[in-house]
C-alpha positions in Angstrom: 10.7 -12.0 -23.0 9.8 -8.8 -22.7 6.8 -8.0 -20.0 4.5 -4.9 -19.6 4.6 -3.0 -16.4 3.7 0.2 -15.1 6.1 3.3 -14.4 6.7 4.1 -10.8 8.4 7.2 -11.1 6.9 10.0 -8.9 5.8 13.0 -10.7 7.6 16.1 -9.4 5.2 18.7 -10.6 1.7 19.6 -11.9 -1.6 18.5 -10.7 -0.4 15.1 -10.3 2.7 15.8 -8.1 3.5 13.0 -5.8 1.6 10.6 -7.6 3.4 7.8 -9.7 3.5 8.0 -13.3 1.5 4.9 -14.3 2.5 4.7 -17.6 2.7 1.2 -19.7 6.2 0.6 -20.2 8.6 -2.4 -21.6 11.1 -3.9 -19.1 13.9 -3.5 -21.6 13.1 0.4 -21.8 12.2 3.2 -19.5 8.8 5.6 -19.9 9.7 8.0 -22.4 8.7 11.1 -20.3 11.5 10.5 -17.7 15.2 10.7 -18.2 16.9 8.0 -16.0 16.2 4.3 -16.0 17.4 4.4 -12.4 14.5 6.2 -11.3 12.1 3.1 -12.1 10.8 0.4 -9.8 9.7 -2.1 -12.2 7.5 -5.0 -11.4 3.8 -4.0 -10.6 1.5 -5.5 -13.4 -1.3 -2.6 -12.4 -1.4 1.0 -11.3 0.5 1.7 -8.4 -2.1 3.3 -5.6 0.0 4.0 -2.5 3.5 4.2 -1.1 5.0 4.0 2.4 8.4 4.6 3.4 9.6 1.9 6.0 11.4 2.7 9.3 15.0 1.7 7.9 14.8 4.9 5.6 16.0 2.8 2.6 13.3 0.6 1.7 9.9 1.3 0.2 6.5 -0.2 0.1 3.9 0.2 -2.7 0.5 -1.1 -3.1 -1.3 -1.7 -6.4 -4.2 -2.6 -8.3 -2.5 -5.7 -9.2 -3.4 -6.8 -5.7 0.2 -7.1 -4.4 2.3 -4.9 -2.3 5.9 -5.0 -3.1 9.1 -3.9 -1.0 11.8 -1.9 -2.8 15.4 -1.0 -1.9 15.4 2.6 -3.1 19.2 2.5 -3.1 19.5 -0.2 -6.1 16.0 -0.3 -7.3 15.8 -3.8 -6.3 12.2 -5.6 -5.6 13.0 -7.4 -2.1 10.0 -8.8 -1.8 6.1 -9.1 -3.4 3.6 -9.7 -0.6 0.4 -11.7 -2.1 -2.9 -12.3 -0.2 -5.3 -9.7 -1.2 -8.3 -10.6 -3.8 -8.7 -7.0 -4.8 -6.8 -3.7 -5.1 -4.2 -2.4 -2.2 -5.5 1.1 -1.5 -3.6 1.7 1.4 -0.5 1.2 3.5 1.0 1.8 7.1 4.1 1.1 8.8 3.4 -0.2 12.4 5.8 1.4 15.2 7.6 -2.1 15.6 9.5 -1.5 12.5 9.1 -4.4 10.8 5.3 -4.8 10.3 3.3 -3.3 7.6 -0.2 -2.8 7.2 -2.3 -3.0 3.9 -6.0 -2.1 3.4 -7.9 -3.3 0.4 -10.9 -3.1 -2.0 -11.4 -6.5 -0.7 -12.6 -5.0 2.5 -9.7 -6.5 4.3 -6.6 -5.0 6.4 -3.4 -7.5 6.4 -0.6 -6.9 8.6 2.8 -8.4 7.3 6.0 -9.2 8.2 8.3 -7.2 6.0 11.1 -9.4 6.7 9.6 -13.0 6.2 7.0 -11.7 3.8 4.4 -13.5 5.9 0.9 -12.4 6.2 0.5 -12.4 10.5 -3.1 -11.5 10.2 -6.1 -10.3 8.3 -8.3 -7.9 10.1 -11.8 -8.4 8.8 -15.0 -6.6 9.8 -15.7 -3.8 7.2 -18.4 -4.0 4.7 -16.6 -2.0 1.7 -13.4 -1.0 0.5 -10.5 0.1 3.0 -9.2 3.4 2.1 -7.0 4.5 4.6 -5.0 3.6 7.5 -3.3 5.3 10.5 -1.1 3.8 13.2 -2.0 5.3 16.5 0.5 7.0 19.0 -0.1 3.6 21.6 2.1 1.8 18.9 -0.1 -1.1 19.0 -3.6 0.3 17.7 -4.3 0.9 14.0 -7.1 2.7 12.4 -8.8 1.7 9.3 -11.2 4.1 7.4 -13.7 2.6 5.0 -16.0 3.5 2.1 -18.8 1.7 4.3 -18.5 5.0 6.7 -17.0 3.5 9.5 -13.4 3.7 11.2 -12.4 0.6 13.1 -9.8 0.5 15.8 -7.7 -2.7 15.6 -5.3 -4.5 18.3 -2.5 -5.3 16.0 -1.2 -8.2 18.6 -4.5 -9.8 18.3 -6.2 -8.7 15.4 -9.4 -8.0 17.4 -11.4 -4.6 16.7 -11.9 -2.9 20.1 -14.1 -0.1 18.8 -16.2 1.2 15.6 -16.9 4.8 14.8 -19.6 5.3 12.7 -19.7 8.7 10.5 -22.9 10.7 10.4 -25.1 10.0 7.4 -23.7 11.7 4.2 -25.9 14.6 2.8 -27.9 13.9 -0.1 -26.6 15.3 -3.4 
């Protein structure tokens, strides 16, 4: 059976440089715009929205509108693991400094902390009232910042899942 998926080839030039191609393709053939089958990481059923290189330098994490995070071996192109648990699109990823944990932010208003070795969700961070759009690991190696469409930045202790601080952005100017 042939299944549909999307091309995850990273565009090298033009206005979409650095973004995934996203064209719908069949698993039995590559996207006609790109030359080599080896360039494709096949598996997501929705557009790829974010990418993060893991600390081993060989693995890549991708988030998608299909509500999953996939871990890839970039040498072989194999999907190592699929992380499922979000109920809406995954918008952002961040690798934690322990080298094993990965954070994912979603349109479902949550941040999930995953163990990339086991695929288990270690904890779900809740508190935003809108989509989580960006993540950043702080230099202490324990704190994670999440930015949301709700105009807040939340600081989290990744060991406990506790929100340690909420920063509220100034009101947006009227258009």
